[in-house]
C-alpha positions, -999 to 999 in steps of 0.1 A, spaced: 188 165 25 201 139 1 174 115 12 147 139 3 160 146 -32 161 110 -41 122 111 -41 119 136 -67 150 136 -88 153 115 -120 190 107 -128 203 106 -163 212 69 -170 240 79 -195 258 99 -166 263 71 -143 286 42 -149 267 10 -149 281 -15 -122 301 -45 -133 280 -74 -141 308 -99 -130 338 -92 -109 358 -125 -109 384 -138 -88 377 -115 -58 398 -125 -29 381 -136 3 392 -116 34 380 -122 69 396 -92 85 394 -57 73 411 -24 87 399 12 84 419 42 96 397 67 115 418 97 120 391 120 136 379 97 166 389 111 198 367 97 227 347 68 241 317 81 225 334 79 191 343 43 197 308 33 208 292 50 178 315 33 152 314 -1 168 276 -2 169 275 13 135 296 -13 119 284 -43 139 248 -36 126 259 -42 90 247 -76 76 277 -99 74 299 -82 101 307 -106 128 328 -84 150 339 -47 150 365 -34 174 380 4 174 415 11 189 414 46 201 452 47 205 458 36 170 427 53 156 416 23 137 387 -1 133 393 -38 129 363 -58 115 358 -94 112 333 -101 84 321 -125 58 338 -123 23 308 -104 8 313 -74 31 334 -49 11 358 -22 26 338 3 6 307 -5 27 326 -1 60 341 34 47 306 45 37 291 36 70 319 54 90 314 85 69 276 84 74 282 84 111 303 116 107 339 102 109 366 104 82 376 69 70 404 54 49 412 19 40 444 3 56 462 -26 42 470 -47 73 498 -65 55 517 -31 53 513 -24 90 537 -35 117 526 -47 149 533 -21 177 548 -31 210 542 2 226 512 -7 248 529 -37 259 560 -18 269 540 6 290 522 -24 308 555 -39 314 571 -8 328 541 -2 350 542 -38 364 580 -35 372 573 -1 389 545 -16 411 569 -46 421 598 -23 429 574 0 450 559 -27 469 593 -42 476 607 -9 487 580 -3 512 585 -37 529 623 -33 530 620 2 543 598 -11 572 625 -37 581 653 -10 576 635 13 602 639 -13 629 675 -16 621 679 22 622 661 23 655 687 0 672 681 -35 663 713 -55 668 729 -89 666 706 -117 656 675 -95 653 694 -72 628 708 -101 610 673 -117 607 660 -83 593 688 -81 569 682 -117 555 645 -110 552 654 -79 533 679 -98 511 652 -124 502 628 -96 490 654 -75 473 671 -98 451 641 -113 432 625 -78 432 655 -62 416 662 -91 392 627 -85 378 621 -48 382 656 -36 369 657 -57 338 652 -25 316 684 -11 330 703 -44 327 694 -47 290 703 -11 282 736 -12 300 746 -45 282 735 -32 248 759 -2 254 787 -22 268 786 -46 240 794 -19 215 821 -3 239 802 28 250 787 42 282 752 54 287 732 65 320 722 28 328 759 16 330 767 33 363 731 26 376 736 -12 370 772 -11 385 757 7 415 730 -19 420 753 -49 414 779 -35 440 751 -25 465 737 -60 464 770 -79 465 785 -57 492 751 -59 512 751 -96 510 787 -99 519 779 -77 550 749 -98 561 770 -131 559 796 -114 582 768 -100 605 778 -65 594 761 -34 607 749 -18 573 732 -31 542 722 -12 512 691 -32 502 667 -4 508 688 22 489 691 -1 460 653 -7 458 647 30 462 671 37 433 652 12 410 618 26 420 626 62 414 644 54 382 614 33 369 591 61 377 611 84 355 611 58 326 574 54 329 569 92 329 590 94 298 572 65 282 537 84 289 548 116 271 553 97 237 526 87 213 529 53 196 563 51 178 551 41 144 570 48 110 553 74 89 566 56 58 549 25 68 516 45 74 520 60 39 522 25 24 494 12 43 472 40 28 476 27 -7 445 9 -20 454 -28 -15 431 -37 -45 423 -25 -80 398 -33 -109 419 -46 -138 402 -46 -173 408 -78 -193 388 -82 -226 360 -58 -214 357 -77 -181 365 -62 -146 387 -84 -122 394 -73 -87 431 -79 -80 457 -72 -56 481 -42 -61 509 -66 -61 495 -83 -91 495 -54 -113 521 -49 -139 531 -19 -162 508 -17 -192 476 -30 -173 444 -10 -179 427 -2 -146 393 11 -140 390 38 -113 354 45 -103 342 78 -89 352 80 -51 382 56 -56 417 63 -51 442 59 -81 463 28 -73 492 34 -97 509 60 -117 496 61 -152 480 77 -183 442 83 -186 431 64 -218 394 70 -214 368 89 -194 366 124 -180 364 134 -145 379 156 -117 407 146 -94 412 156 -59 449 161 -54 449 181 -22 465 152 -1 494 149 -25 499 184 -37 479 208 -14 457 221 -43 424 233 -29 402 226 -58 399 194 -80 417 194 -114 400 183 -146 412 149 -157 408 138 -194 424 113 -218 460 116 -223 467 132 -188 491 116 -164 478 107 -129 496 96 -98 489 69 -70 469 83 -42 450 109 -62 411 105 -57 388 103 -87 357 125 -79 330 126 -106 333 101 -135 349 67 -142 384 67 -155 405 41 -173 442 43 -164 470 25 -182 498 19 -156 532 32 -163 546 27 -126 533 1 -101 543 -9 -67 574 6 -54 580 28 -85 549 49 -79 550 84 -67 533 76 -34 561 50 -27 588 75 -37 573 98 -11 574 71 15 610 67 8 616 104 12 599 102 46 620 72 57 652 91 48 640 123 66 631 102 97 666 87 98 681 122 98 661 134 127 671 103 148 706 116 149 694 145 173 713 139 206 691 149 236 702 168 268 700 135 288 724 116 264 749 145 265 747 146 303 753 108 303 784 111 283 799 133 311 782 116 341 788 79 335 827 81 332 828 106 360 810 84 385 832 54 376 862 74 381 852 87 415 841 54 427 874 37 415 895 65 433 873 59 465 880 22 463 917 25 456 923 51 483 904 33 510 922 -1 500 956 15 501 948 33 533 932 4 553 942 -27 535 906 -38 540 890 -50 508 854 -51 526 857 -15 537 870 -3 502 841 -21 485 816 -6 508 829 29 502 829 24 465 793 12 465 782 41 486 798 65 462 779 49 433 747 48 451 747 82 463 759 101 431 724 109 423 713 88 393 679 93 405 679 130 401 697 128 368 672 100 356 643 123 367 657 155 352 644 152 318 611 131 322 599 151 351 601 185 331 588 170 298 557 154 317 549 186 334 554 207 301 533 181 282 505 181 307 503 220 304 504 218 267 477 191 267 454 213 286 460 240 258 452 216 231 486 201 220 497 165 224 535 160 227 543 127 210 581 125 210 605 125 240 628 152 226 602 172 208 602 200 234 641 202 234 640 206 197 611 231 197 630 254 221 657 258 195 634 268 167 641 301 148 620 294 116 584 283 113 572 268 79 534 267 75 514 246 49 484 265 36 453 241 29 440 224 62 466 242 82 464 279 82 431 275 63 402 252 71 406 234 36 370 238 28 357 266 5 329 290 17 304 309 -2 310 346 4 285 364 -19 251 346 -7 235 380 -4 242 389 -41 224 358 -54 186 363 -62 166 345 -35 143 328 -60 175 309 -74 186 297 -43 164 264 -40 174 255 -75 211 259 -68 208 239 -36 190 210 -56 217 210 -82 245 212 -56 231 181 -37 233 162 -68 272 167 -73 301 151 -56 323 182 -63 338 200 -32 324 233 -42 289 219 -47 290 202 -14 301 234 4 273 251 -15 248 226 -2 258 229 34 257 267 33 223 269 17 209 241 38 221 258 70 205 291 57 171 274 59 166 269 20 149 238 8 154 217 -24 127 215 -52 119 189 -76 142 187 -107 140 167 -139 168 148 -157 197 157 -133 230 149 -149 265 154 -137 290 159 -166 324 149 -152 348 177 -151 322 203 -162 294 205 -138 257 197 -133 228 201 -157 191 196 -150 157 208 -161 130 227 -140 96 231 -154 111 227 -189 139 252 -185 176 241 -185 197 249 -154 235 246 -153 260 247 -124 296 243 -130 329 257 -145 331 291 -164 342 277 -197 314 252 -198 288 277 -190 303 301 -215 316 330 -195 352 341 -191 370 335 -157 385 365 -142 404 372 -111 421 348 -86 388 340 -66 375 304 -66 342 308 -86 315 286 -97 286 297 -120 249 291 -123 227 298 -154 189 296 -154 179 292 -190 194 319 -212 196 343 -183 229 359 -174 250 336 -155 255 341 -117 288 341 -100 292 321 -68 324 331 -52 341 311 -26 371 316 -2 390 291 20 384 304 54 412 309 80 416 286 109 408 301 143 438 317 157 458 319 124 463 356 126 471 357 164 496 328 160 515 345 131 517 377 150 529 360 183 556 341 163 570 372 148 570 389 181 591 360 193 617 367 166 606 337 145 610 338 107 576 328 91 574 311 57 541 300 39 549 268 17 520 254 -4 513 232 -33 483 252 -42 482 278 -71 507 308 -68 479 334 -69 459 317 -41 491 314 -19 499 350 -25 466 361 -16 468 343 18 503 355 24 489 391 21 460 385 44 482 371 72 511 394 65 536 366 59 568 380 42 580 347 26 559 324 6 561 298 -21 533 283 -42 530 253 -64 556 233 -46 556 195 -49 561 171 -20 597 167 -29 602 204 -32 588 210 2 611 183 18 641 198 -1 631 234 10 630 224 47 663 204 43 680 235 27 670 257 57 684 231 79 716 230 61 719 266 62 719 264 100 682 272 107 662 251 133 628 246 115 594 240 128 572 225 102 533 228 106 513 206 80 485 182 77 487 164 42 505 136 25 523 163 5 537 176 39 547 142 54 583 142 40 587 179 51 575 172 86 597 144 90 627 164 75 621 194 99 639 199 132 605 197 149 569 193 135 532 197 144 501 184 127 465 192 133 443 163 146 423 166 115 455 157 94 460 124 77 472 96 97 506 96 80 511 133 86 503 130 124 527 100 127 555 119 110 550 148 134 562 153 169 534 173 183 495 170 175 472 201 176 440 186 192 417 215 183 411 238 155 426 269 171 462 274 161 470 297 191 485 269 212 515 267 187 530 301 199 525 290 236 542 256 228 573 276 217 574 295 250 566 264 271 596 247 252 620 274 261 609 273 298 611 235 299 647 235 285 656 260 311 641 237 339 660 207 324 694 225 329 683 237 363 677 201 372 712 191 359 727 219 379 707 208 411 720 172 405 755 185 401 755 206 432 739 177 452 769 155 440 794 181 450 781 179 486 773 141 487 803 126 471 829 138 496 805 124 523 803 90 506 841 90 499 849 98 534 829 68 547 800 89 562 772 77 538 752 51 558 724 33 540 700 58 559 718 88 546 719 74 510 682 66 510 673 101 524 697 119 500 684 101 470 647 108 479 655 145 487 673 149 453 644 132 434 618 153 452 638 186 445 640 178 408 603 170 405 592 201 424 614 222 401 598 206 371 563 214 385 570 252 383 561 249 347 525 248 357 525 280 373 546 299 348 529 328 330 526 319 292 
């Protein structure tokens, strides 16, 4: 539709800023990065890569689906604006990323490393088990010794390689004089290997090589399951920093110079072109436009920006060029202060102690004490150091570290899989545990409970003869209301007509002529009518005729009403917290029957509100999607963001809503409660198992065969109990 209009629309030269004749000192950059928050499959990757690779000067374009970024190798004349424009023309939201502000993630490498260690442990376990079957079947003397020596030659290198994560974690705990779950595991492995090797050198009957390898294999399986439930552990504060525009246009003696943000200073005059993001905090000294502040404040509609008005880093200039005099740069900008808020909030959440960690505090010393008592008792009773060490090793091996190690990851994996089928991606390892404790749910408005895009609601009231004219004018504007109007009329089958001298007046609206008659589309005060009511309204005037009101409403996301009702029935307190105008927020609260709501809340206010609820003893679930929600998302006990949210908001959240429907949020709360119940059941299963198994081991009845079978049985029991989540009714 845009293309058709270009053939018959004359654009007013005075309304479009002339491009700079000379941009000096432009830095050369061979590698560019673009954030693509809306890509989700292989088809998206292929579309973006082919589209970017087709651009002149682009040598290579690669899309990383996990990071949701495109990395482009290009000649210096290829600009980031060209890449963003191309991505958006392909239908994908795109933002510039500053590579210098992004840390390299090691998550994928850690996953591959765990999988490789798991494969080695599994292969070694199968081979040693085959050799052990021969021993259990009655092999004796030299044959038994040979099988034991072969098992030892397989086990030692396999465990030295595969069990490194446990060795590292145990050492890091012991170094600061504390215990974790890996300390008894490592002690069990060391004792099993030492006593088994001692037994083999003395031609002993029993060796625990198979049990030690089985222990490593099952525990690595648990670690890998745990790893798979998490998204990439990146810091939201770093993502916020990376979203800042890395370059700006500085004005010096009437000339434009493209410089790095780091080179800007207070007092510099900066040109912000339409479509550009404001790089600093400052005061507008020239120009008039409209600013999109939705990502920072949550305001649905753009705000008028004129000389003398203050602007903040991160706001988007929409319709006209602005000259901004910097009052705060770098780490002093509002965007950086927001990043600091997020970092502080994230550190507070990291103090949460998981069920597994609380169990480890009791389990680790208990196992050590039981093993020590068994060793001392047998040594005093028999005087045989060899027998006492064997019994102590048996106690450590059989005390079910497998069941405890699998208790949490087996449940979280089953629960995460079920929620994924419903449209929720669980990112954080303890998210479900925290979600089960929630008693208060705080919702953002724009882009969360609502679509964030205005829709025309009175199309039937507009004279049909005027619709082609309105469509033609709407196409010529970058204003969100105009773009929504163009989509609605285009979908309704209307076609644009030829207009003369189309001119967009920044901050006011669009003016044009049709067959000599003036047309206007824009703000009420510009058209000359009095604005009334709380509805979002634009106005169209044909010549001297009575202006026609075009009324818009921000439509609800699918499932919003159902979700609010379900959460109320689950006895959750519901709060609507938005940066949008108070009347707009009140209207939505009434529509959704939300009893508690607050409007015109700044990002710092949102974080403080959530923090206040937490300090009052409430467990808060925050659901939001914008930069203005990021600090609150990080400060909440647990948080959810839609997949359409800005990258920084998704990173700060624990769970990502993959679809548009909000209904899975209520289901997630129910599944989380069931998951916590299964985790506790698994701990009880492991405890009951230990009550039975430990006396057998302490009595000297735990042969390697019994130890291996007992560990396998306990692990399978825990895993099967976790799988009950799949069949539980929502």
